[in-house]
N, C-alpha and C positions, 0 to 999 in steps of 0.2 A: 725523417728529421725534422724537429721544430727549428725555428730560426730563418734566416736568409737562406735562400738556395738559388742558383741559376734559373730554374723553372719558375720561382715566385718573382723574381726580377722580370723575366720575361712576362709574366702576366700583369705585372705593374705596368710594363711598357705598352703592352698592347691595351689594357684597359684604362689605367689612370692617366697615361700620356697620351692616348688616343693614336698610337703608332702601329696599329694592326695592318692598316692599308699600306703604309709605307715599307713595312717587312714583308709583306706579300709582294709589292711592286716597288722595289727601291730604284728603278731606272735602269733595269738591266738591257744593254743593248747588243748581248751576243746573238748572232744570226741563228744558230742552232743549238740552244742550251740543252746539255745532256744532265745538269745537276740543277735543282730549283734554286733561284736566287735567294729566297728566304733562309734556306739552309747556309748559304755562304756568308750573306751579310750578318746573320746573327752570329755565326761562329766567329767572325771578326770582331764584332761589339762585344760579345762576352769573353773573348780572347784579351781585348784589351782590358776589361774590367778586372781580369784575373791577372793582369800585368804581364801577359804573353804577347810580345810585340812582333814576333816574326812569324812569317808564314809556315816556317817548319816547325815552330811551337804549336800552332793552331792544327797544323796536320797530325801532330802526336797527339793531341787531346782528342780529336774527332775520329782518331783511328783505334783509340783506347776503349776500356770498358767505361769511362767516364762520359762517353758520348751521350748516353740516354739521359744522364744527369744534367747534361748541359742542354738538354732538348734541342739538339741537332740531329735531323732526320736521317742522315746518312753519312759515311765516310767519303773522304776524298783527299787528293794531295796539294802539296804546295803549289804546283803548276797551274791547278785549277783556279785557285785564288789569284795567282798572277794574271791570268787570262781574263777573269771576271774583272778584277779592279781596272785593268786596262780599258774595258768597254763600259764600265758603270757612270752613267750620267751624275755628275756630283750635284746638280740642282735639287733633286729630290732629297738628298741628305740635308742640304742646307734648308729645305723647307721641313723636314722632319724635326731638325734642331729648333726652328722657330715655332712649329705647332707644339713641342714639348714644353717651350717655355711659356707659351700662351695659356697652355692648360695648366702649367704650375701656377701662373699668376691667378687663373679661375680658382684654382684650389687653395688661395690665399697663402701662397708660399711666400709673398713679399709684402703682407699686409702690415708688418711691423715698421716698414720704412715708408717715409713721406714721398721720397723721390727715388727713382730708379736711373742709375747711370750706366753708360756704355763706355768702357775704356778701351782705347785703340792703341796699339803698339807694334813694333816690328821687331824680328829677331833673326839670327842666323842658325841654320839647323843643316842637317844631313850633308856633312862633308864628304867629299871622295876625290880620289886622286887623279881620275880622268873624266872628261865630259861624257854624261850619258844620256842626258835629257835636254829639251829645250828650256828648263828652268834652271839650268846650271849657270852659276856666275863665277867667273875666274877671280882668285885673290892672288895677290903678287907680294914678292918678299921686297926688302929694302932697295934691292938692284933692279926692279921693276920686272922681275922674271915670274912667269905664271907657275905657281908651286902646287897648285891644286884647286879645286871647285867647291862651290858650297850653293845652297838654297837659302833664300831669303821670302819670309812670310810676313804678312801683318795679321794680326788676331784681334777680334772683337770680343769683349766679356763683359757680361751683366755684373755690376758692380755697386758697392754702396748699400747693400741690402743685408749683409751678414751671410751672403750665400753666393760665392763668384761661380759664374757658369759661362764657359766658353760658348760662343754662339756662332762664330764664323771664322773662316781661313781664307786669306787672300794671298795666293803667291805673286811674287814679281821676278821676273827673269832679266836678262840683259836688256840695257836702255829703258828699263822700269825703274821705280822708285818706291821707297816706304811711303812717301808723301802722296803719290798718285794711288797707289793701293789703298791708304787709308781712306781717301774720297771715295773710292768704289765700294769699299766695304760698309762704310757709314750708309751709303744711299741703299745698299742691298738689305743691310739689317734693318733699317727703318721700315723699307718696303715690306719686307717679310713678317716683321713684327706688328706692323701698324703703326700710326704717328702717335698714338696715344700711350704706347707701352712704357716708353722711357722718356725722362724729362731732360736729361743732359748727356753730354758727351764729355769726359775728361781725358786730356791729351798731353803729350810733352811739347817743349817749345818748338820743335821742328814743325808742329801743325799749326803753330800760330801765325797764319797767314791769311790774308783777306780771301783769297779764294775758298780755303777750306772753312773759315767762319761764315762765309756767305753762303756755302753749301749747306752748313748746319741750319743758316737761318731759313733756307728754301724748305728744309725738312721739318722744320718746327722744333728744333732742338736748341736748347741753350749750350754753351761751351764754358768749359773751365779748362784754360791752358797755361801751362808753365812759361812764365815771362823770363827771357834770358836775354843776353846781348844781341841776339840777331834782330831785336826791335830796339836799337840804340836809343832813340829819341824818348819811348815811352819808359824804357828801363831807367834811364838817367833822371827823367822826371819823378819816377816814382821813389827813386834812392834819395834825391834832393827833398822830396816832400817829407818822407818818413824818418830821415836820418835824426832829426833833432827834435823830433815828436815824441811824446810819451805814449805808450801802447794804448790802443782803444778798447782791448779787451786782455784779461789775463785769467787763465784757468788752468786746472790741472787735468791732464789726460794720462791716467793710470800714474806712473811714478814721475812722468815728465811735466814740466811747467812751461806752458804755452803762452807767448805774447803775440798779440796781432795788431797790426796797422790796417786800416780799411778806409778806402776813400773810393767814391763812385762817380767822379767828375773830371777824370782825365780825357785831355782830346785824343780822338782816335788819329792814327797815322794817315796819310793822303789816300791810300788806296781802300782803306776800310770805312764802309758805309754806316756804321754804328754812329749814333748821336754822341754817346760818351762812353768811355771804357771804365770799369770798375777794376781796381787793383788791390790785392791784399798782400801784405808781407807778414810772414810769420817766422819767430824765432822759438825752436824747440830746445828747451834747457834738460838735458839727460842727467842722470844721477851721476854719471862718471865725469861730469864737467864738460861733456861735448856740447856744442851748440850747432844746430841745423837750422840754416837760414833759407828762405826761398821766396820767390814772388810768384804770383799768378795773377792772370787777367781773367775777367768774365763779363757776361752781358746779363748776368742775374741781378735784378735790383736788390738794394739793401733792405727794403721792405718785405721782401718775398724771402729771402735766405739772409739769415743772420751771420756774423763772422765766424762764430764757432761752428755752424753747421757747414760753412763753406770750407772752412779748414779740413773737416773731415771727408768732405766730398772730393776736395783735391787729394787727399791722402789716399783715396780709393784708387787712384791710378795705379798704385803700386801692387794692387790685386792681380792685374794682368801679368805682372812679373812673377810674383810669388806663387800665386794660386793658379796662374796660367802656365807660362813657360817654365818655371822651375819644376812644377809638378809634373807636367808632360814630358819634358826631357830627363828627370831624374828617376821616375818611376814608372812611366808608361810607354818608353821608348820611341818620344817624339824625334829624336836625332837618328834613329835607326832606319835606313833605307831597306825596306823589304823587298821592292821591285823597282829599278831604276828606270822607271817610265812615268813622263809628266802626269798624266791622268791618273795613274796608279798612285803616285805620291800624294796628290792632291785628295783623292778619294780616301786614301788611307788617314790622312791627317784630319779630314772631316769625321770620319768614323771614329778616331780616336777621341776627338774632343766630344762627339756625341756620347760615346761611352763615359767620359769623365763627367757630363752633365747628367746623365742617367744615374751614374753612381752617387753624385752628391744630392740629387733630389730624392732618390730611394733612402739613403743613409741618414740624412739630415732632415727630411721631412716626412716621408712614409713612415719609417721606422721610429722616428723620434716622436710618436703620439703619446702623450701622457706625461709624466713627471721624471721618468727616467732618464739618465744622462745619455746623449747620443754616441753611437759607435764610433770609434776613430776610424780612419781609412784603412789602417792596417788590421784593426780588429775584424772588419768586414772582410777583408781579403782572407784572413784566416779561418773564417767561418765558412766562406765559400769554398776554399780548398777542402777543408774537411767534409764538406757536404758531397764532394765528388766521390768519395769513398762508398757512399751509400747509393746504390743505384736504385730508382724509383720502381715501384711494382709495376708489372706489365698490366696496362689497362685495356689492351687491343682485345 
Protein backbone atom coordinates (compact mmCIF):
# COMPACT_ATOMS: atom_id res chain seq x y z
CA UNK A 1 0.00 0.00 0.00
CA UNK A 2 1.25 3.47 -0.95
CA UNK A 3 0.99 6.26 1.59
CA UNK A 4 1.50 6.34 5.37
CA UNK A 5 1.56 3.06 7.28
CA UNK A 6 2.68 2.12 10.81
CA UNK A 7 5.79 0.51 9.33
CA UNK A 8 6.71 3.73 7.53
CA UNK A 9 6.14 5.73 10.69
CA UNK A 10 8.44 3.35 12.57
CA UNK A 11 11.10 3.78 9.89
CA UNK A 12 10.71 7.56 10.21
CA UNK A 13 11.02 7.35 14.01
CA UNK A 14 14.13 5.19 13.87
CA UNK A 15 15.96 6.98 11.07
CA UNK A 16 14.76 10.59 10.79
CA UNK A 17 14.14 11.22 14.50
CA UNK A 18 17.12 9.06 15.61
CA UNK A 19 15.10 7.06 18.14
CA UNK A 20 16.28 3.53 17.24
CA UNK A 21 18.45 3.33 20.37
CA UNK A 22 15.51 4.40 22.55
CA UNK A 23 13.11 1.84 21.06
CA UNK A 24 15.69 -0.93 21.57
CA UNK A 25 16.42 0.17 25.14
CA UNK A 26 13.61 2.35 26.55
CA UNK A 27 14.62 1.96 30.21
CA UNK A 28 13.19 -1.47 30.99
CA UNK A 29 13.70 -2.41 34.65
CA UNK A 30 11.97 -5.79 34.63
CA UNK A 31 14.24 -8.33 36.38
CA UNK A 32 13.45 -11.28 34.07
CA UNK A 33 11.85 -9.99 30.89
CA UNK A 34 10.05 -12.57 28.76
CA UNK A 35 8.91 -10.09 26.07
CA UNK A 36 11.34 -7.66 24.48
CA UNK A 37 10.83 -4.08 25.58
CA UNK A 38 10.88 -2.76 22.00
CA UNK A 39 7.73 -4.75 21.16
CA UNK A 40 5.91 -3.36 24.18
CA UNK A 41 6.96 0.27 23.90
CA UNK A 42 6.29 0.50 20.16
CA UNK A 43 2.88 -1.16 20.57
CA UNK A 44 1.93 1.55 23.08
CA UNK A 45 3.22 4.41 20.89
CA UNK A 46 1.52 3.19 17.70
CA UNK A 47 -1.59 2.41 19.74
CA UNK A 48 -1.79 6.04 20.86
CA UNK A 49 -1.23 7.24 17.27
CA UNK A 50 -4.17 5.01 16.28
CA UNK A 51 -6.13 6.52 19.22
CA UNK A 52 -6.39 3.22 21.06
CA UNK A 53 -5.70 4.35 24.61
CA UNK A 54 -6.45 1.24 26.69
CA UNK A 55 -4.23 -1.78 27.29
CA UNK A 56 -7.14 -4.01 26.23
CA UNK A 57 -7.27 -2.24 22.86
CA UNK A 58 -3.53 -2.65 22.33
CA UNK A 59 -3.83 -6.33 23.24
CA UNK A 60 -6.61 -6.72 20.65
CA UNK A 61 -4.41 -5.13 17.99
CA UNK A 62 -1.28 -7.20 18.64
CA UNK A 63 -3.27 -10.42 18.93
CA UNK A 64 -4.99 -9.82 15.58
CA UNK A 65 -3.86 -10.22 11.99
CA UNK A 66 -2.93 -6.54 12.01
CA UNK A 67 0.12 -7.23 14.20
CA UNK A 68 2.53 -7.64 11.26
CA UNK A 69 1.26 -4.41 9.70
CA UNK A 70 1.99 -2.66 13.02
CA UNK A 71 5.54 -4.07 12.98
CA UNK A 72 5.12 -5.55 16.47
CA UNK A 73 7.15 -8.76 16.73
CA UNK A 74 4.85 -10.87 18.90
CA UNK A 75 1.54 -10.92 20.72
CA UNK A 76 0.98 -10.36 24.45
CA UNK A 77 -1.77 -9.49 26.91
CA UNK A 78 -2.79 -6.34 28.73
CA UNK A 79 -1.26 -7.70 31.96
CA UNK A 80 2.17 -7.66 30.26
CA UNK A 81 1.71 -3.95 29.51
CA UNK A 82 0.70 -3.24 33.11
CA UNK A 83 3.75 -5.07 34.47
CA UNK A 84 6.01 -3.38 31.91
CA UNK A 85 4.84 0.21 32.54
CA UNK A 86 5.10 -0.22 36.32
CA UNK A 87 8.82 -0.90 35.86
CA UNK A 88 9.73 1.33 32.90
CA UNK A 89 12.07 4.18 33.80
CA UNK A 90 10.39 7.42 32.58
CA UNK A 91 13.65 9.32 32.02
CA UNK A 92 14.64 7.61 28.72
CA UNK A 93 11.23 8.53 27.29
CA UNK A 94 11.79 12.14 28.32
CA UNK A 95 15.19 11.99 26.64
CA UNK A 96 13.57 10.48 23.55
CA UNK A 97 11.16 13.42 23.32
CA UNK A 98 14.09 15.83 23.55
CA UNK A 99 16.07 13.86 20.95
CA UNK A 100 13.13 13.94 18.53
CA UNK A 101 12.74 17.72 18.90
CA UNK A 102 16.46 18.46 18.59
CA UNK A 103 16.59 16.32 15.46
CA UNK A 104 13.48 18.04 14.09
CA UNK A 105 15.19 21.40 14.60
CA UNK A 106 18.26 20.13 12.75
CA UNK A 107 15.90 19.02 9.98
CA UNK A 108 14.68 22.66 9.75
CA UNK A 109 11.20 21.99 11.17
CA UNK A 110 11.21 25.39 12.93
CA UNK A 111 13.13 27.49 10.39
CA UNK A 112 10.14 29.72 9.64
CA UNK A 113 10.15 31.02 13.25
CA UNK A 114 12.57 33.55 14.68
CA UNK A 115 11.85 32.50 18.27
CA UNK A 116 10.87 29.14 19.77
CA UNK A 117 8.75 29.21 22.92
CA UNK A 118 7.98 26.82 25.76
CA UNK A 119 4.45 27.05 27.16
CA UNK A 120 3.86 25.58 30.63
CA UNK A 121 0.47 24.98 32.20
CA UNK A 122 -1.29 22.56 34.54
CA UNK A 123 -4.46 20.52 34.24
CA UNK A 124 -6.63 17.96 36.03
CA UNK A 125 -6.95 14.46 34.60
CA UNK A 126 -7.66 10.81 35.39
CA UNK A 127 -10.47 11.06 37.94
CA UNK A 128 -11.32 8.06 40.10
CA UNK A 129 -13.67 7.14 42.94
CA UNK A 130 -11.04 5.67 45.28
CA UNK A 131 -7.43 6.47 46.08
CA UNK A 132 -5.22 4.16 44.04
CA UNK A 133 -1.71 5.61 43.88
CA UNK A 134 0.61 8.19 45.42
CA UNK A 135 -0.37 10.79 42.80
CA UNK A 136 -4.08 10.79 43.74
CA UNK A 137 -5.31 14.15 45.06
CA UNK A 138 -8.67 14.27 46.88
CA UNK A 139 -11.37 16.70 45.87
CA UNK A 140 -14.22 17.76 48.10
CA UNK A 141 -17.79 18.94 47.76
CA UNK A 142 -19.19 22.16 49.23
CA UNK A 143 -19.60 20.44 52.62
CA UNK A 144 -15.90 19.56 52.77
CA UNK A 145 -16.44 15.84 52.20
CA UNK A 146 -14.07 13.89 49.95
CA UNK A 147 -16.12 12.74 46.95
CA UNK A 148 -13.35 11.36 44.77
CA UNK A 149 -9.76 11.62 43.63
CA UNK A 150 -8.00 13.03 40.61
CA UNK A 151 -4.52 13.59 39.23
CA UNK A 152 -2.81 16.85 38.35
CA UNK A 153 0.02 17.37 35.88
CA UNK A 154 2.00 20.21 34.38
CA UNK A 155 2.81 20.00 30.67
CA UNK A 156 5.50 21.77 28.67
CA UNK A 157 4.86 22.33 24.95
CA UNK A 158 6.94 23.85 22.17
CA UNK A 159 4.88 26.78 20.82
CA UNK A 160 5.07 29.83 18.58
CA UNK A 161 6.41 27.92 15.57
CA UNK A 162 3.21 26.87 13.79
CA UNK A 163 3.80 23.37 15.16
CA UNK A 164 2.71 22.62 18.74
CA UNK A 165 4.75 19.73 20.15
CA UNK A 166 4.41 18.44 23.74
CA UNK A 167 7.81 17.87 25.30
CA UNK A 168 7.34 16.82 28.93
CA UNK A 169 4.88 15.94 31.70
CA UNK A 170 5.40 16.55 35.42
CA UNK A 171 2.79 15.18 37.85
CA UNK A 172 2.21 16.71 41.25
CA UNK A 173 0.63 14.83 44.10
CA UNK A 174 -0.63 15.73 47.59
CA UNK A 175 1.31 18.62 49.11
CA UNK A 176 2.78 19.60 45.73
CA UNK A 177 1.60 22.38 43.41
CA UNK A 178 1.39 23.42 39.77
CA UNK A 179 3.82 26.23 40.56
CA UNK A 180 6.51 23.88 41.94
CA UNK A 181 5.94 21.35 39.14
CA UNK A 182 6.28 24.16 36.60
CA UNK A 183 9.70 25.12 37.91
CA UNK A 184 10.86 21.49 37.82
CA UNK A 185 9.62 20.94 34.30
CA UNK A 186 11.19 24.16 32.99
CA UNK A 187 14.60 23.20 34.40
CA UNK A 188 14.40 19.68 32.99
CA UNK A 189 13.21 20.76 29.54
CA UNK A 190 16.01 23.31 29.17
CA UNK A 191 18.57 20.77 30.41
CA UNK A 192 17.30 18.11 27.98
CA UNK A 193 16.94 20.36 24.93
CA UNK A 194 19.94 22.59 25.57
CA UNK A 195 19.95 26.28 26.45
CA UNK A 196 20.02 27.44 22.83
CA UNK A 197 16.94 25.50 21.67
CA UNK A 198 14.19 27.84 22.92
CA UNK A 199 14.32 31.55 23.66
CA UNK A 200 11.31 32.19 25.89
CA UNK A 201 8.73 30.66 28.22
CA UNK A 202 5.10 31.78 28.11
CA UNK A 203 2.99 31.15 31.23
CA UNK A 204 -0.18 32.13 33.05
CA UNK A 205 -0.31 34.65 35.88
CA UNK A 206 0.22 32.01 38.58
CA UNK A 207 3.85 31.70 37.45
CA UNK A 208 4.47 35.46 37.51
CA UNK A 209 6.47 35.31 40.73
CA UNK A 210 10.04 36.30 41.47
CA UNK A 211 11.32 32.72 42.11
CA UNK A 212 9.96 31.42 38.78
CA UNK A 213 11.24 34.44 36.85
CA UNK A 214 14.66 34.11 38.49
CA UNK A 215 14.72 30.40 37.62
CA UNK A 216 14.11 31.32 33.98
CA UNK A 217 16.89 33.95 34.21
CA UNK A 218 19.30 31.31 35.51
CA UNK A 219 18.42 29.11 32.53
CA UNK A 220 18.89 31.91 30.00
CA UNK A 221 15.17 31.99 29.09
CA UNK A 222 13.09 35.12 28.66
CA UNK A 223 9.56 35.04 30.15
CA UNK A 224 6.19 36.29 28.91
CA UNK A 225 3.69 36.00 31.77
CA UNK A 226 0.08 37.06 32.19
CA UNK A 227 -0.24 40.07 34.50
CA UNK A 228 -3.17 39.81 36.89
CA UNK A 229 -4.28 41.08 40.27
CA UNK A 230 -1.84 38.77 42.08
CA UNK A 231 0.72 41.55 41.39
CA UNK A 232 -1.50 44.46 42.53
CA UNK A 233 1.05 47.31 42.42
CA UNK A 234 2.33 46.57 38.92
CA UNK A 235 -1.15 45.76 37.65
CA UNK A 236 -2.56 49.05 38.99
CA UNK A 237 0.38 51.04 37.61
CA UNK A 238 -0.16 49.54 34.14
CA UNK A 239 -3.89 50.24 34.26
CA UNK A 240 -3.31 53.87 35.26
CA UNK A 241 -0.60 54.35 32.60
CA UNK A 242 -2.57 52.90 29.71
CA UNK A 243 -6.14 53.89 30.57
CA UNK A 244 -6.16 57.40 29.04
CA UNK A 245 -3.46 56.78 26.43
CA UNK A 246 -4.01 56.07 22.75
CA UNK A 247 -2.78 52.65 21.54
CA UNK A 248 0.85 52.40 20.46
CA UNK A 249 -0.01 49.94 17.70
CA UNK A 250 -3.19 48.92 15.83
CA UNK A 251 -3.30 46.05 13.34
CA UNK A 252 -5.55 43.34 11.92
CA UNK A 253 -5.16 39.73 13.02
CA UNK A 254 -7.42 37.80 10.69
CA UNK A 255 -10.88 39.30 11.15
CA UNK A 256 -10.00 40.82 14.55
CA UNK A 257 -8.72 44.33 15.19
CA UNK A 258 -5.94 44.49 17.78
CA UNK A 259 -4.97 47.53 19.85
CA UNK A 260 -1.73 47.37 21.85
CA UNK A 261 -0.28 49.58 24.58
CA UNK A 262 3.40 48.92 25.32
CA UNK A 263 5.86 50.35 27.87
CA UNK A 264 9.18 48.96 29.03
CA UNK A 265 9.98 51.15 32.05
CA UNK A 266 7.78 49.85 34.88
CA UNK A 267 9.41 49.38 38.28
CA UNK A 268 9.82 45.75 39.44
CA UNK A 269 8.27 44.67 42.72
CA UNK A 270 10.55 44.31 45.74
CA UNK A 271 11.42 40.62 45.36
CA UNK A 272 12.16 40.78 41.62
CA UNK A 273 15.76 41.38 40.58
CA UNK A 274 14.97 42.79 37.13
CA UNK A 275 16.00 46.40 36.45
CA UNK A 276 12.69 47.20 34.74
CA UNK A 277 9.55 45.36 33.66
CA UNK A 278 7.96 45.67 30.25
CA UNK A 279 4.15 45.49 30.18
CA UNK A 280 1.79 45.28 27.22
CA UNK A 281 -1.96 45.63 27.22
CA UNK A 282 -3.97 44.43 24.26
CA UNK A 283 -7.61 44.78 23.31
CA UNK A 284 -8.88 42.28 20.77
CA UNK A 285 -12.04 43.46 18.98
CA UNK A 286 -13.93 40.51 17.50
CA UNK A 287 -16.43 40.71 14.65
CA UNK A 288 -19.35 39.86 16.97
CA UNK A 289 -18.60 42.92 19.11
CA UNK A 290 -16.78 41.01 21.88
CA UNK A 291 -13.69 42.70 23.32
CA UNK A 292 -10.93 40.62 24.94
CA UNK A 293 -8.45 42.53 27.09
CA UNK A 294 -5.32 41.25 28.82
CA UNK A 295 -2.07 42.47 30.36
CA UNK A 296 1.27 40.68 30.03
CA UNK A 297 4.69 41.30 31.55
CA UNK A 298 8.04 40.35 30.07
CA UNK A 299 11.78 41.01 30.17
CA UNK A 300 12.06 41.08 26.37
CA UNK A 301 13.43 44.54 25.43
CA UNK A 302 11.35 46.57 22.98
CA UNK A 303 14.21 46.81 20.48
CA UNK A 304 14.41 43.01 20.28
CA UNK A 305 10.70 42.12 20.04
CA UNK A 306 8.12 44.53 18.65
CA UNK A 307 4.65 44.91 20.16
CA UNK A 308 2.87 42.90 17.47
CA UNK A 309 5.34 40.02 17.74
CA UNK A 310 5.05 40.04 21.52
CA UNK A 311 1.26 39.85 21.22
CA UNK A 312 1.52 36.74 19.02
CA UNK A 313 4.05 35.14 21.36
CA UNK A 314 1.78 35.76 24.34
CA UNK A 315 -1.19 34.26 22.47
CA UNK A 316 0.89 31.12 21.88
CA UNK A 317 0.24 30.17 25.51
CA UNK A 318 -3.15 28.84 24.42
CA UNK A 319 -1.45 26.20 22.29
CA UNK A 320 -0.72 24.13 25.39
CA UNK A 321 -4.46 24.23 26.14
CA UNK A 322 -5.87 23.66 22.66
CA UNK A 323 -3.26 21.50 20.90
CA UNK A 324 -1.95 20.03 24.15
CA UNK A 325 -4.54 19.21 26.80
CA UNK A 326 -7.67 19.37 24.62
CA UNK A 327 -6.29 17.13 21.88
CA UNK A 328 -4.78 14.70 24.38
CA UNK A 329 -7.98 14.43 26.41
CA UNK A 330 -10.61 14.43 23.66
CA UNK A 331 -8.81 12.32 21.05
CA UNK A 332 -5.99 10.33 22.61
CA UNK A 333 -7.31 9.13 25.97
CA UNK A 334 -5.24 11.33 28.28
CA UNK A 335 -7.92 11.10 30.98
CA UNK A 336 -8.18 7.31 30.80
CA UNK A 337 -6.49 5.35 33.60
CA UNK A 338 -4.90 2.40 31.84
CA UNK A 339 -3.36 0.97 35.02
CA UNK A 340 -3.70 2.72 38.38
CA UNK A 341 -0.07 2.80 39.44
CA UNK A 342 1.95 6.03 39.80
CA UNK A 343 4.85 5.04 37.53
CA UNK A 344 2.53 3.40 35.01
CA UNK A 345 0.43 6.56 34.77
CA UNK A 346 3.49 8.77 34.27
CA UNK A 347 4.98 6.45 31.66
CA UNK A 348 1.71 6.27 29.72
CA UNK A 349 1.33 10.06 29.79
CA UNK A 350 4.88 10.44 28.44
CA UNK A 351 4.35 7.82 25.74
CA UNK A 352 1.10 9.54 24.74
CA UNK A 353 2.78 12.91 24.22
CA UNK A 354 5.65 11.15 22.43
CA UNK A 355 3.06 9.67 20.07
CA UNK A 356 1.49 13.13 19.60
CA UNK A 357 4.86 14.66 18.78
CA UNK A 358 5.76 11.85 16.36
CA UNK A 359 2.38 12.08 14.61
CA UNK A 360 2.61 15.85 14.12
CA UNK A 361 6.21 15.84 12.91
CA UNK A 362 5.47 12.96 10.52
CA UNK A 363 2.22 14.45 9.20
CA UNK A 364 3.11 18.17 9.05
CA UNK A 365 6.80 18.01 8.19
CA UNK A 366 7.77 14.61 6.73
CA UNK A 367 4.60 14.05 4.63
CA UNK A 368 4.18 17.73 3.81
CA UNK A 369 7.18 17.99 1.52
CA UNK A 370 6.19 19.74 -1.72
CA UNK A 371 3.26 21.98 -2.57
CA UNK A 372 0.35 19.69 -1.64
CA UNK A 373 -1.83 20.44 1.38
CA UNK A 374 -0.91 18.63 4.60
CA UNK A 375 -3.02 15.74 5.83
CA UNK A 376 -5.38 16.54 8.67
CA UNK A 377 -5.00 14.42 11.80
CA UNK A 378 -8.21 12.51 11.08
CA UNK A 379 -7.18 11.87 7.45
CA UNK A 380 -3.89 10.35 8.60
CA UNK A 381 -5.74 8.22 11.15
CA UNK A 382 -8.06 6.87 8.46
CA UNK A 383 -5.15 6.03 6.16
CA UNK A 384 -3.35 4.20 8.97
CA UNK A 385 -6.44 2.20 9.87
CA UNK A 386 -6.99 1.26 6.23
CA UNK A 387 -3.38 0.13 5.97
CA UNK A 388 -3.93 -2.41 8.76
CA UNK A 389 -6.18 -4.39 6.42
CA UNK A 390 -3.23 -5.12 4.13
CA UNK A 391 -0.62 -7.36 5.73
CA UNK A 392 2.92 -6.70 4.42
CA UNK A 393 4.68 -9.38 2.46
CA UNK A 394 6.72 -11.92 4.38
CA UNK A 395 10.37 -10.88 4.00
CA UNK A 396 11.85 -13.51 6.30
